[in-house]
N, C-alpha and C positions, 0 to 999 in steps of 0.2 A: 656533829656538834663542833662548834668552834670555841676554843678557850685560850687563855693566855695568862701571862704573868709579867709584871714589871717591878723591878727593884732598882732604886737609885743607888749610887755609891754611898758607902757609910762614912761617917766621920768619927774620929776617936781623938779626944782631947784637943779638938779644934782642927785637926789635920785630916784631910780627905784621904780615904783608902781607895785608890783608883782601880783596884782589882775586884770589886764586889758588886758591880752593877750587871743586870741582865734584863733583856726584853725578849720574850718568846711568844710565838703564836703556834697553836696546835690545832689540828683538824682530825676528826676521827668519828667512828660510829659509836652509838650508845643504844642499849636496849633497856627498856623499863617494863616491869611486870607488876601487876596489882592483883592480889588474891583477896576476895571479899572486899571489905572496906577498911580493914585494919592492917594488912600486911602488904608491903611492897618491897621490890628489890630493883637494883639497877647495876649494870656493868658497862664499862666503856673503855675505849682505847684512844689515846691521844698520840698522833704522829706529828712531829715538828715540821712546820712549813717555813718557819723563819726563827732563827736564834741569833741574837746579837749580844755578846757579852763583852765586858770592858777590858778583859785581860785573860790570861790563862787560868781557866777554872773548869771544874766538872759541871757538865750540864747533861740532862737525860736524853738518850736517843729516842725514847718513847715512854709513855706513862700508861699504866693500867689502873682503872678506878673501879671500885665495887662498893656497894652499900646496901644495907637492909634497914627498913623502917617498920616499926610496929607501933600502932596507935592503940592506946588502952584508955 
């Protein structure tokens, strides 16, 4: 799976905050399971292939995602 995020720099009271922007692209596996027709689950990992931030800031080395869905 390929995922990503983009966030432009913020402005505060008309002034640009130059240290708040980030562009990141992630690539990683994802597994999805479905039980009957009402319950499903997924788990995935995102490993960064490109991270470009506008200044010194914390960015994730990797991301782990998980979710469960129940239709009733």
